N, C-alpha and C positions, 0 to 999 in steps of 0.2 A: 792260640785259638782266638784271643782277643784281637789279633791283628787282622782277622778276616771280617770283623764287623764293619758295617758301613760308617764312614766318617764324614760328617757334613762339611767340615771346614768352616772357617770363620765367616759368618754372614754379616756384611756391613751395610746392607740396604741400598746398594748402588744400582741394581738392575732388576727389573721384574722377573726375567728368566732365572736369575740367580736366586730370587726369593722362592720361586716355584720348585727349583731343584733342591733348595734347602729344606723346604717342607716335606718333599717326597723322601729325601734321605733320612730325615728324622723319623718319618713313619717306618721306613725299612729297618732302621736301628731298633725301634720299638718292637717290631715283629720278630727280629732276630733274637732279642732278649726276652721275649714273652711279656713285654711291658706295654703293648699297644693299647690296652684298655685302662692303663693306669695314667690318668690325665695329669696327676701331679708329677710323677716321674718323668713323663714325656716333656712337660713344661720346663722342669728344672734342667733336664738334659739339653733341650734346645737353647735355653738361656745361657748355658755355659759356652756356647759357640757364637754368641753375638758380640760384635765389635762395632766401632765407628758410630755412625748415625743410628744404626739399629739398636745398639746398646743404650745410648742416651734416651731414645724413644722408649725402650723397655723399662728403664728406671722410672719413667714418669707414669707408668700404668698403675692402675689399682692393684693391690696385692692379690685379690681374688682372680684377676685376669692373669697376672704373672704366674700363678701356681695352678692354672687349669688349661691344659692343652686344647680342650674343646673350645675355649674362648680365646686363647692366645693365637692359635692357628688362623682363624678367620681375621683376627686383628692384624696379624702379620701380612696376610694377603691383601687386606683392604688398604693398608698403609704403603706397602712396598711392591705389591703385585701390579698387574696391568691396569686394573681400574684405579688403583691409588696413584698411578703416575700420570693420569690424564691431566692436562693443564686445565685450570679452572676457567670457566667462561665468564668474562666480564660483562655484566648486564649493560644494555645500551643506556645512554644518559637520558633522563626524563626530559620532556619538553613542556613548555607552557603554551597552551593553545588559546585562541580568542580571535578578536577581530583583527588584531595585529599579527604580522608574520610570526611564525613559531620561533621561539628563542631557545637555543640549547643551553642548559645549565652546565657549566664546565665541571668536570669531576675533580674534586680536590686532589692535590698531589699527595701520594702516599708518604707517610712518615718513614724516615730511614729506619731499617730494622735495628733493634737493640743488639749490642754485641753480646754474644753468648759464649761464656768460657766453659768448655767441657770439664767435667770432674776429673781430677788427677787420679790415675790408677797407681796405687802403691803396691810394691812387691817386696817380700821379705820373709823373715822367720819369726817364730813365736818363742820369746826368751822367758825362762822361768826364774823368778826371784823369790826370796823369802820375804817375810814381813819387814825385815831390816834392809831390804833391797840388795841382798847378797845374791850373786849369780849361782844358780844350781843347774843350769843346762838349758837345752832347747827341746821343744816338742819334736820327737823323732818322726821321720817320714815312714818308718816301718810300722805297718798296722798288723793286728792279729787277724785270725780267720774271719771274724765278723766285720772287720774294717775299723776297729777302734784304734785311735791314736792316743795311747796312754803312756807310752815309754818316753824316756828322756835320753838325749844325746849330749855328751859333754863338749862335742866339737860342732862347728857350723855345717860341715859338709854333709853329714847324715841327717840334717834337720829338715823338717817339713817346710816346703816353700808354698806361700799363699799370696793372693792378691785381692784387692778390693778397691772400690771407688771412694776416695777419701772425702769427697764433697757430699756424699749421701747422708742425710739425716737419719740416724738409727731408728729402729734396728735395721741392719742391712745384712747382705749376704757376703760370704767370703769364699773365694775360689781356691781350690788346690791346683797348683801348677807344676809342670816339669819343664825347666828351662831348656832341656835338650830336645824337646818336641815342638812341632809346629802343626796345629796351634798348641800353645803352652798349657791351656786349661785342660785338666783331666778329670776334675770332679768338683764337688761342693763340700766345704767344711761344715759339719753340722754337730749337734749335740744329741746323744742317744742315751736312754736309760736302759742299761743292760738287763735283759730278761724281763722287762716290764712293758706292758702295753697299755694303751689308752691313758687314763688319768690315775692309774695305780701308783705312779711315782709320788703322788701327794700323800699317800697313806702313812709313810714313815719318814722321819727326817734323816735317818741313817742310810737311806737308799742313795746310791751314787750314780752319777752320769759321767760320760766321757766324750771327748772330741772324737769325731768319726768321719768316715767316708760316707756321704749320703747315699750314693748309688749302691755301695756294698751292703750297708745296713738294710736299706729298703728292699733289696733284691733277695737277701738271705734270711731276714728275720721279720717278725711282726712287732718289734720293739717301738716304743714311743720315741719319735725323733723329730727334730725341728731344725731348719737350716737358716732362716732369716731371723737371727736372734742377737746379732752382735752390735755392740757399741764400743767406741774408742774415745778415750779422754785426750786432752791436748798434749799430755805428756806420754801418750802412746799406750796407756794401760787398756787392755782389752777386757770387756765384761760381757756376760751373757744374760739376756733378759728372756727367760723361757715362758712362753704363753701358758696361762692356766685355762681350764675349761670355762670359767666365767668371763673370759675376755681380758682379764688383767694379766700382768706378767710378774714373774718372780725372779729376782736377781740371784744367780748361782755363785757360790764361792769356790774358787779353785783351791785345792789342798794337795800338798806333795807328801807322798808316803816315802819316807827316807829309806826304810829297809828294802823297799822294792824298786826304788828309783822310778816311781810312777806318778802321774798327775791325774787326779779325779776332781769332779765338781759336785758340791753338796748344796742342798737347800739350807736356808737359814732356819734355826741357828746351827751353823756348821761347827764341828769341833774346833776350838780355838788354836789347838796345837798344829803346827806345820801349815799355817795359812800360807798361801802362795799368791804371787802376782804374775799375771801373764802380760808381757810387754811386747808390742810389735817392734821389730828391728828392721829398718829398711836395708835391703841387701842387693837389689838388682837395679 
């Protein structure tokens, strides 16, 4: 059934007609899934199909534009549509008038453009270590009915594959990918509070969160979920900074349940036993 959905294809911002077709296809996909009035879902879905110049442009946008299709859509059309591609008109050079003949003031030569290095996109797996950095498995790509990624895999093949732009100053977003598909991006990696909505996750420290498929959780539940929460250290350790209602953020602690071979995320103070470390492992 999912194969019949409209697929936008990766939009790189090369052509105005491509931009118009991309916006139209995203709209159709929203209508097909009953999400056309959900501006956050539409924006996240569209962003997962951006590449090239369009991706770098998107990463420079304000977060409230990134997460609102009603604002992202006109921004896309203004930047990459027909109007956005019109060459700028260079104003005529000013003249000095007086009793002497007019003298044209030469326009200063433009400075050479600075070299811009695009952020490197990293692709790989999420490795689970204990507090002594002993290997305990990978986050598995098999999700439950609600789209939670809480199971572990002892081998790399069944592991979840993800990608992100390494140069982005956190918090940033992580994409779920399938190397066998084109485009490879199939979803957004998020953190959800199982069976909790709004800010109720703050009421008790024993409440647990889980890695999840953003599209599955938002389409099937009303749980509290956030997708732009990730930070990564120089040694590859992944952390989650979950936003609080007051605008601050709370760092969540991953914890491995040995008897269930599962990984959950707790608020501080998390139980000290079975603390886990999630490390990104480059794989592709």
